[in-house]
ROPA-343296 format. One record per residue (C-alpha): residue in one letter; x, y, z. Coordinates in pm, whole numbers. Layout:
! residues N
+------+--------+--------+--------+
| code |     c1 |     c2 |     c3 |
+------+--------+--------+--------+
|    A |      X |      Y |      Z |
...
+------+--------+--------+--------+
//
This chain:
! residues 433
+------+--------+--------+--------+
| code |     c1 |     c2 |     c3 |
+------+--------+--------+--------+
|    M |    -13 |    -12 |     -2 |
|    S |    114 |    342 |    -75 |
|    D |    171 |    623 |    166 |
|    Y |   -105 |    817 |    -13 |
|    A |   -327 |    516 |     46 |
|    F |   -266 |    490 |    401 |
|    T |   -303 |    889 |    472 |
|    S |   -641 |    864 |    287 |
|    E |   -774 |    565 |    495 |
|    M |   -664 |    733 |    831 |
|    S |   -834 |   1035 |    725 |
|    S |  -1158 |    904 |    667 |
|    M |  -1153 |    724 |   1012 |
|    D |  -1093 |   1029 |   1212 |
|    I |  -1369 |   1240 |   1080 |
|    P |  -1627 |   1285 |   1358 |
|    R |  -2012 |   1201 |   1256 |
|    P |  -2245 |   1362 |   1544 |
|    D |  -2556 |   1252 |   1369 |
|    Q |  -2489 |    877 |   1459 |
|    A |  -2447 |    990 |   1828 |
|    R |  -2760 |   1161 |   1837 |
|    K |  -2953 |    835 |   1677 |
|    R |  -2792 |    627 |   1949 |
|    R |  -2924 |    860 |   2230 |
|    R |  -3252 |    888 |   2076 |
|    R |  -3289 |    511 |   2066 |
|    R |  -3162 |    492 |   2429 |
|    L |  -3411 |    727 |   2541 |
|    I |  -3705 |    556 |   2365 |
|    W |  -3598 |    205 |   2497 |
|    I |  -3623 |    361 |   2862 |
|    V |  -3956 |    547 |   2810 |
|    S |  -4086 |    257 |   2673 |
|    T |  -3982 |     37 |   2946 |
|    V |  -4128 |    268 |   3203 |
|    V |  -4457 |    287 |   3016 |
|    V |  -4488 |    -97 |   2984 |
|    V |  -4399 |   -126 |   3354 |
|    T |  -4669 |    135 |   3449 |
|    L |  -4939 |    -13 |   3238 |
|    I |  -4855 |   -382 |   3367 |
|    T |  -4895 |   -229 |   3728 |
|    F |  -5201 |    -64 |   3659 |
|    G |  -5363 |   -355 |   3518 |
|    L |  -5226 |   -582 |   3796 |
|    S |  -5390 |   -341 |   4046 |
|    R |  -5739 |   -364 |   3881 |
|    L |  -5729 |   -754 |   3890 |
|    K |  -5945 |   -922 |   4195 |
|    V |  -5761 |  -1099 |   4460 |
|    A |  -5821 |  -1449 |   4426 |
|    A |  -6080 |  -1583 |   4664 |
|    P |  -5980 |  -1846 |   4895 |
|    S |  -6143 |  -2194 |   4848 |
|    V |  -6356 |  -2357 |   5125 |
|    Q |  -6501 |  -2709 |   5116 |
|    K |  -6868 |  -2705 |   5120 |
|    V |  -6874 |  -3009 |   5334 |
|    E |  -6680 |  -2834 |   5598 |
|    V |  -6929 |  -2544 |   5684 |
|    V |  -7275 |  -2532 |   5805 |
|    I |  -7549 |  -2370 |   5567 |
|    E |  -7872 |  -2221 |   5691 |
|    T |  -8159 |  -2103 |   5505 |
|    V |  -8361 |  -1781 |   5623 |
|    K |  -8722 |  -1894 |   5660 |
|    R |  -9038 |  -1686 |   5754 |
|    G |  -9295 |  -1831 |   6019 |
|    P |  -9314 |  -1908 |   6358 |
|    M |  -9038 |  -1930 |   6593 |
|    T |  -8993 |  -2058 |   6960 |
|    R |  -8737 |  -1857 |   7166 |
|    Q |  -8561 |  -2083 |   7409 |
|    V |  -8253 |  -2080 |   7638 |
|    H |  -8053 |  -2382 |   7707 |
|    G |  -7798 |  -2485 |   7985 |
|    P |  -7639 |  -2747 |   8140 |
|    G |  -7725 |  -2875 |   8508 |
|    T |  -7782 |  -3166 |   8728 |
|    L |  -8091 |  -3387 |   8870 |
|    V |  -8110 |  -3321 |   9227 |
|    P |  -8353 |  -3444 |   9507 |
|    E |  -8654 |  -3216 |   9560 |
|    E |  -8589 |  -3287 |   9935 |
|    I |  -8253 |  -3253 |  10075 |
|    R |  -8175 |  -3302 |  10415 |
|    W |  -7846 |  -3191 |  10597 |
|    I |  -7815 |  -3386 |  10955 |
|    P |  -7622 |  -3194 |  11217 |
|    A |  -7476 |  -3308 |  11500 |
|    Q |  -7722 |  -3211 |  11795 |
|    N |  -7438 |  -3218 |  12033 |
|    A |  -7053 |  -3257 |  12047 |
|    G |  -6942 |  -3614 |  12029 |
|    R |  -6677 |  -3808 |  11922 |
|    V |  -6746 |  -4058 |  11598 |
|    E |  -6764 |  -4413 |  11752 |
|    R |  -6881 |  -4617 |  11444 |
|    I |  -7000 |  -4526 |  11087 |
|    N |  -7250 |  -4765 |  10989 |
|    V |  -7329 |  -4662 |  10622 |
|    L |  -7108 |  -4519 |  10366 |
|    A |  -7210 |  -4245 |  10095 |
|    G |  -7437 |  -4402 |   9819 |
|    A |  -7622 |  -4645 |  10015 |
|    A |  -7996 |  -4639 |  10079 |
|    V |  -8141 |  -4535 |  10406 |
|    K |  -8478 |  -4562 |  10572 |
|    A |  -8575 |  -4291 |  10806 |
|    D |  -8464 |  -4466 |  11125 |
|    T |  -8130 |  -4602 |  10980 |
|    I |  -7854 |  -4505 |  11212 |
|    M |  -7571 |  -4400 |  10987 |
|    V |  -7319 |  -4280 |  11263 |
|    E |  -7276 |  -4329 |  11625 |
|    L |  -7115 |  -4054 |  11859 |
|    S |  -7029 |  -4067 |  12212 |
|    D |  -7015 |  -3818 |  12471 |
|    P |  -6964 |  -3938 |  12847 |
|    V |  -7040 |  -3603 |  12999 |
|    L |  -7370 |  -3594 |  12842 |
|    E |  -7454 |  -3942 |  12918 |
|    Q |  -7372 |  -3918 |  13275 |
|    A |  -7594 |  -3597 |  13269 |
|    A |  -7879 |  -3829 |  13141 |
|    V |  -7819 |  -4081 |  13440 |
|    D |  -7793 |  -3805 |  13710 |
|    A |  -8141 |  -3648 |  13541 |
|    R |  -8309 |  -3992 |  13572 |
|    F |  -8202 |  -4036 |  13944 |
|    A |  -8341 |  -3688 |  14012 |
|    V |  -8662 |  -3796 |  13875 |
|    K |  -8684 |  -4090 |  14078 |
|    A |  -8601 |  -3880 |  14377 |
|    A |  -8864 |  -3647 |  14314 |
|    E |  -9143 |  -3908 |  14264 |
|    A |  -9016 |  -4057 |  14598 |
|    E |  -9076 |  -3704 |  14734 |
|    L |  -9394 |  -3667 |  14580 |
|    A |  -9539 |  -3997 |  14728 |
|    N |  -9397 |  -3914 |  15091 |
|    L |  -9568 |  -3566 |  15064 |
|    Q |  -9890 |  -3722 |  14970 |
|    V |  -9859 |  -3978 |  15266 |
|    Q |  -9799 |  -3671 |  15489 |
|    L | -10078 |  -3475 |  15385 |
|    S | -10309 |  -3782 |  15403 |
|    N | -10181 |  -3798 |  15768 |
|    Q | -10249 |  -3457 |  15840 |
|    R | -10597 |  -3443 |  15704 |
|    L | -10696 |  -3741 |  15879 |
|    T | -10575 |  -3556 |  16221 |
|    L | -10724 |  -3260 |  16134 |
|    Q | -11051 |  -3427 |  16082 |
|    A | -11015 |  -3626 |  16426 |
|    S | -10955 |  -3291 |  16581 |
|    A | -11259 |  -3146 |  16438 |
|    A | -11471 |  -3430 |  16509 |
|    S | -11372 |  -3427 |  16884 |
|    A | -11446 |  -3030 |  16884 |
|    Q | -11796 |  -3086 |  16718 |
|    A | -11870 |  -3357 |  16997 |
|    N | -11753 |  -3147 |  17295 |
|    Y | -11951 |  -2849 |  17170 |
|    N | -12263 |  -3056 |  17121 |
|    A | -12221 |  -3206 |  17467 |
|    A | -12156 |  -2840 |  17626 |
|    K | -12457 |  -2735 |  17436 |
|    L | -12680 |  -3004 |  17565 |
|    D | -12547 |  -2927 |  17910 |
|    A | -12665 |  -2561 |  17874 |
|    E | -13002 |  -2649 |  17745 |
|    V | -13071 |  -2892 |  18032 |
|    N | -12942 |  -2636 |  18289 |
|    E | -13178 |  -2379 |  18146 |
|    E | -13488 |  -2588 |  18178 |
|    L | -13380 |  -2678 |  18524 |
|    A | -13326 |  -2331 |  18600 |
|    K | -13703 |  -2253 |  18519 |
|    S | -13781 |  -2500 |  18782 |
|    G | -13560 |  -2352 |  19046 |
|    L | -13355 |  -2674 |  19048 |
|    V | -13011 |  -2539 |  18911 |
|    P | -12856 |  -2216 |  19063 |
|    A | -12822 |  -1908 |  18817 |
|    I | -12458 |  -1917 |  18833 |
|    V | -12443 |  -2287 |  18681 |
|    L | -12662 |  -2190 |  18423 |
|    K | -12417 |  -1910 |  18319 |
|    Q | -12106 |  -2139 |  18337 |
|    S | -12273 |  -2392 |  18117 |
|    K | -12354 |  -2132 |  17855 |
|    A | -12020 |  -1998 |  17879 |
|    K | -11875 |  -2336 |  17820 |
|    A | -12105 |  -2395 |  17523 |
|    E | -12016 |  -2069 |  17347 |
|    E | -11640 |  -2146 |  17410 |
|    L | -11660 |  -2480 |  17249 |
|    S | -11878 |  -2335 |  16966 |
|    K | -11576 |  -2114 |  16868 |
|    L | -11323 |  -2398 |  16909 |
|    N | -11566 |  -2598 |  16679 |
|    E | -11596 |  -2322 |  16429 |
|    I | -11197 |  -2286 |  16425 |
|    E | -11146 |  -2676 |  16371 |
|    Q | -11395 |  -2676 |  16098 |
|    E | -11245 |  -2415 |  15903 |
|    R | -10886 |  -2585 |  15958 |
|    L | -11054 |  -2870 |  15813 |
|    K | -11181 |  -2684 |  15526 |
|    M | -10858 |  -2547 |  15437 |
|    V | -10690 |  -2891 |  15412 |
|    P | -10789 |  -2970 |  15047 |
|    E | -10664 |  -2625 |  14928 |
|    S | -10341 |  -2649 |  15122 |
|    S | -10276 |  -3022 |  15029 |
|    K | -10359 |  -2911 |  14645 |
|    A | -10110 |  -2633 |  14633 |
|    Q |  -9826 |  -2833 |  14825 |
|    V |  -9892 |  -3142 |  14569 |
|    A |  -9896 |  -2916 |  14284 |
|    S |  -9553 |  -2770 |  14379 |
|    A |  -9407 |  -3104 |  14411 |
|    E |  -9563 |  -3238 |  14082 |
|    A |  -9439 |  -2915 |  13923 |
|    R |  -9076 |  -2979 |  14018 |
|    L |  -9108 |  -3347 |  13928 |
|    E |  -9228 |  -3237 |  13560 |
|    Q |  -8931 |  -2998 |  13555 |
|    L |  -8699 |  -3276 |  13640 |
|    R |  -8890 |  -3515 |  13394 |
|    A |  -8851 |  -3260 |  13104 |
|    M |  -8509 |  -3230 |  13203 |
|    Y |  -8421 |  -3592 |  13184 |
|    E |  -8628 |  -3612 |  12850 |
|    L |  -8396 |  -3364 |  12693 |
|    K |  -8078 |  -3541 |  12826 |
|    R |  -8226 |  -3847 |  12707 |
|    K |  -8290 |  -3720 |  12353 |
|    Q |  -7950 |  -3586 |  12340 |
|    V |  -7821 |  -3895 |  12417 |
|    E |  -8054 |  -4069 |  12167 |
|    A |  -7932 |  -3820 |  11927 |
|    L |  -7583 |  -3919 |  11939 |
|    K |  -7725 |  -4208 |  11724 |
|    V |  -7744 |  -4001 |  11405 |
|    R |  -8040 |  -4120 |  11195 |
|    S |  -8123 |  -4024 |  10820 |
|    G |  -8483 |  -3869 |  10891 |
|    I |  -8606 |  -3972 |  10563 |
|    D |  -8602 |  -4254 |  10291 |
|    G |  -8325 |  -4182 |  10042 |
|    V |  -7977 |  -4228 |   9952 |
|    L |  -7704 |  -4094 |  10166 |
|    Q |  -7501 |  -3865 |   9944 |
|    K |  -7236 |  -3723 |  10150 |
|    L |  -7059 |  -3796 |  10470 |
|    G |  -6954 |  -3497 |  10647 |
|    D |  -6929 |  -3152 |  10522 |
|    T |  -6605 |  -3026 |  10380 |
|    L |  -6410 |  -3346 |  10488 |
|    Q |  -6485 |  -3693 |  10498 |
|    L |  -6603 |  -3814 |  10849 |
|    Q |  -6380 |  -4056 |  10987 |
|    E |  -6401 |  -4278 |  11322 |
|    G |  -6255 |  -4121 |  11593 |
|    Q |  -6298 |  -3785 |  11502 |
|    Q |  -6439 |  -3511 |  11763 |
|    V |  -6736 |  -3309 |  11583 |
|    P |  -6849 |  -3001 |  11752 |
|    A |  -7234 |  -2935 |  11809 |
|    G |  -7380 |  -2811 |  11482 |
|    A |  -7139 |  -2971 |  11249 |
|    M |  -7281 |  -3149 |  10937 |
|    I |  -7256 |  -3521 |  10975 |
|    A |  -7444 |  -3635 |  10661 |
|    K |  -7632 |  -3520 |  10344 |
|    V |  -7932 |  -3753 |  10271 |
|    G |  -8186 |  -3695 |   9947 |
|    T |  -8500 |  -3850 |   9829 |
|    T |  -8455 |  -4091 |   9531 |
|    T |  -8810 |  -4085 |   9430 |
|    R |  -8886 |  -3708 |   9389 |
|    L |  -8595 |  -3557 |   9167 |
|    K |  -8574 |  -3192 |   8974 |
|    A |  -8355 |  -3054 |   8775 |
|    E |  -8136 |  -2769 |   8850 |
|    I |  -8007 |  -2584 |   8524 |
|    R |  -7759 |  -2295 |   8486 |
|    I |  -7864 |  -2023 |   8231 |
|    P |  -7613 |  -1761 |   8112 |
|    E |  -7684 |  -1442 |   8285 |
|    A |  -7736 |  -1257 |   7953 |
|    Q |  -8002 |  -1521 |   7820 |
|    A |  -8186 |  -1518 |   8177 |
|    R |  -8370 |  -1180 |   8174 |
|    D |  -8706 |  -1314 |   8007 |
|    L |  -8748 |  -1620 |   8247 |
|    E |  -9037 |  -1670 |   8423 |
|    L |  -9216 |  -1930 |   8672 |
|    D |  -9411 |  -2193 |   8499 |
|    Q |  -9237 |  -2171 |   8184 |
|    P |  -9234 |  -2497 |   7998 |
|    A |  -8905 |  -2685 |   7981 |
|    A |  -8759 |  -3006 |   7842 |
|    I |  -8484 |  -3201 |   8044 |
|    D |  -8238 |  -3426 |   7844 |
|    T |  -8104 |  -3712 |   8029 |
|    R |  -7928 |  -3858 |   7751 |
|    N |  -8141 |  -4148 |   7808 |
|    G |  -8472 |  -3962 |   7738 |
|    V |  -8626 |  -3632 |   7723 |
|    I |  -8846 |  -3539 |   8026 |
|    P |  -9116 |  -3242 |   8016 |
|    G |  -9101 |  -3000 |   8293 |
|    H |  -9167 |  -2635 |   8416 |
|    V |  -8974 |  -2384 |   8573 |
|    V |  -9036 |  -2380 |   8974 |
|    R |  -8760 |  -2142 |   9091 |
|    I |  -8537 |  -1900 |   8965 |
|    D |  -8273 |  -1789 |   9187 |
|    P |  -8266 |  -1408 |   9248 |
|    A |  -7876 |  -1369 |   9220 |
|    S |  -7643 |  -1498 |   8943 |
|    Q |  -7301 |  -1668 |   9038 |
|    N |  -7037 |  -1687 |   8787 |
|    G |  -7220 |  -1548 |   8527 |
|    S |  -7509 |  -1787 |   8534 |
|    V |  -7854 |  -1809 |   8696 |
|    L |  -7981 |  -2134 |   8880 |
|    V |  -8301 |  -2252 |   8764 |
|    D |  -8507 |  -2506 |   8934 |
|    V |  -8745 |  -2707 |   8682 |
|    G |  -8986 |  -2979 |   8813 |
|    L |  -9051 |  -3265 |   8638 |
|    D |  -9367 |  -3360 |   8490 |
|    A |  -9312 |  -3698 |   8372 |
|    A |  -9162 |  -4032 |   8490 |
|    L |  -8803 |  -4053 |   8508 |
|    P |  -8622 |  -4268 |   8261 |
|    K |  -8431 |  -4591 |   8381 |
|    G |  -8102 |  -4492 |   8519 |
|    A |  -8204 |  -4147 |   8612 |
|    R |  -8054 |  -4071 |   8958 |
|    P |  -7922 |  -3781 |   9185 |
|    E |  -7637 |  -3585 |   9045 |
|    L |  -7706 |  -3717 |   8687 |
|    S |  -7559 |  -3451 |   8455 |
|    V |  -7837 |  -3338 |   8200 |
|    E |  -7942 |  -3055 |   7952 |
|    G |  -8221 |  -2831 |   8008 |
|    T |  -8401 |  -2634 |   7741 |
|    I |  -8656 |  -2367 |   7866 |
|    D |  -8939 |  -2200 |   7625 |
|    L |  -8939 |  -1847 |   7672 |
|    E |  -9210 |  -1721 |   7422 |
|    R |  -9350 |  -1809 |   7061 |
|    L |  -9318 |  -1577 |   6802 |
|    T |  -9584 |  -1589 |   6539 |
|    D |  -9451 |  -1453 |   6209 |
|    V |  -9077 |  -1356 |   6198 |
|    L |  -8791 |  -1387 |   5964 |
|    Y |  -8554 |  -1619 |   6116 |
|    V |  -8214 |  -1837 |   6026 |
|    G |  -8009 |  -2093 |   6205 |
|    R |  -7801 |  -1888 |   6461 |
|    P |  -7447 |  -1803 |   6335 |
|    V |  -7164 |  -1806 |   6550 |
|    N |  -7122 |  -1501 |   6752 |
|    A |  -7442 |  -1388 |   6659 |
|    Q |  -7634 |  -1195 |   6964 |
|    S |  -7943 |  -1031 |   6989 |
|    G |  -7972 |   -671 |   6877 |
|    S |  -7612 |   -730 |   6728 |
|    T |  -7488 |   -661 |   6365 |
|    V |  -7265 |   -920 |   6235 |
|    G |  -7103 |   -987 |   5910 |
|    V |  -7200 |  -1320 |   5759 |
|    F |  -7137 |  -1508 |   5445 |
|    K |  -7417 |  -1501 |   5216 |
|    L |  -7415 |  -1772 |   4940 |
|    V |  -7415 |  -1618 |   4554 |
|    D |  -7369 |  -1718 |   4212 |
|    G |  -7592 |  -2069 |   4274 |
|    G |  -7392 |  -2138 |   4606 |
|    S |  -7044 |  -2120 |   4409 |
|    E |  -6924 |  -1808 |   4622 |
|    A |  -7000 |  -1662 |   4950 |
|    I |  -6984 |  -1281 |   5012 |
|    R |  -6972 |  -1118 |   5340 |
|    V |  -7285 |   -901 |   5433 |
|    P |  -7365 |   -708 |   5731 |
|    V |  -7692 |   -879 |   5916 |
|    K |  -7869 |   -701 |   6180 |
|    F |  -8013 |   -958 |   6426 |
|    G |  -8324 |   -940 |   6679 |
|    S |  -8456 |  -1180 |   6923 |
|    D |  -8256 |  -1492 |   6970 |
|    S |  -8316 |  -1862 |   7075 |
|    V |  -8080 |  -2169 |   7124 |
|    R |  -8049 |  -2265 |   6790 |
|    H |  -8229 |  -1964 |   6574 |
|    I |  -8232 |  -1591 |   6560 |
|    V |  -8484 |  -1339 |   6401 |
|    V |  -8321 |  -1125 |   6127 |
|    K |  -8384 |   -759 |   6126 |
|    E |  -8203 |   -629 |   5823 |
|    G |  -7955 |   -765 |   5549 |
|    L |  -8121 |  -1098 |   5438 |
|    K |  -8430 |  -1208 |   5302 |
|    E |  -8660 |  -1514 |   5281 |
|    G |  -8458 |  -1787 |   5081 |
|    D |  -8115 |  -1649 |   5125 |
|    Q |  -7847 |  -1916 |   5247 |
|    I |  -7585 |  -1822 |   5469 |
|    I |  -7283 |  -2014 |   5632 |
|    S |  -7363 |  -2018 |   6014 |
|    S |  -7044 |  -2212 |   6121 |
|    D |  -6727 |  -2026 |   6241 |
|    M |  -6549 |  -1838 |   5950 |
|    S |  -6312 |  -1649 |   6184 |
|    T |  -6015 |  -1818 |   5955 |
|    W |  -6126 |  -1590 |   5661 |
|    D |  -6185 |  -1263 |   5845 |
|    A |  -5927 |  -1086 |   5623 |
|    H |  -6158 |  -1182 |   5306 |
|    D |  -6505 |  -1061 |   5185 |
|    R |  -6544 |  -1345 |   4921 |
|    V |  -6491 |  -1714 |   4937 |
|    R |  -6519 |  -1996 |   4684 |
|    L |  -6716 |  -2313 |   4787 |
|    N |  -6621 |  -2649 |   4648 |
+------+--------+--------+--------+
//
């Protein structure tokens, strides 16, 4: 290659070309703008897409249909069967447990001796009281003999005074007749009359004393008899106290418990008034049902009820409502209106349902989880032929055990999911498979 040619080639390579650089910058700018536009459009499009609804198996949820018609308001609660008559038997006197004859769960009669206590001091007091009665009886008998002798003595004295007066009176009358004939001096007549008057007064005194004997004797005997009755009453009290050391059930039934807070044991010292046993009847039972406090405001006496013993349902009615609530519930006694099923016994766990009122024409549905009377709750309503469910707000009215009145948000024929849907709280739509 010649020097000229090489020089020409080098000259052509070093010549600047600004139009090519501008084209490259333009292409780069167009590419960047296009990329931004595409990304923006994709982002906008994605933002307009719906979030995919979660899938729920239809067999795993409970579906209820909104209905119109009558609805019975009910409340429900657990409880136990208890005897209508329960008797707590206390220790009437302090004593030591000598013998336990019956254990809890055994059948007892009214005169069954369940526990035997001992109290030597009380037993000695009963013996002393018995001898005091015998001594008083002997004193009364002796008094009656003494009063009888006294009465006889007074009767003899009165009879003697009567006889002396009659003799003196007769002498005075004879002397008076003889004095008329001058056969008796006047002084003798006066003496005989004076003696007759004296003996007359003595006779009157003795007769009065004799008349007072019955009243005096009666008062003394009454006093002695009162003392005797007092001692007899004291002895009877002590005897009954000793007899009460043999603790009897008092009614026919079942011994439910021995002791109050602790199990009674032989050799144990129990104070007076301590609870020895709890006995309940077995033929007459009632149900004690605990109703949540929030549902107990409409409870009334004589409302119909049904008691499920798990071996049959027994009709009944409310007989008592506890005025105070305990641990958030109200205790309700239900009297049973039918015979108990086989196997029913005291302390048996039962379920009770009480009818509060019957609503004639209301819109109601199976009660969803967490739905309360007067509340507004979001529930899933089935749409698109049941393939999906959307969350809708529903206002509820009066509630029952299994149903609740619909005030707003649903219409007759709508279907909702009543089971727990808290897992999908973050979603307003679910698919049902």
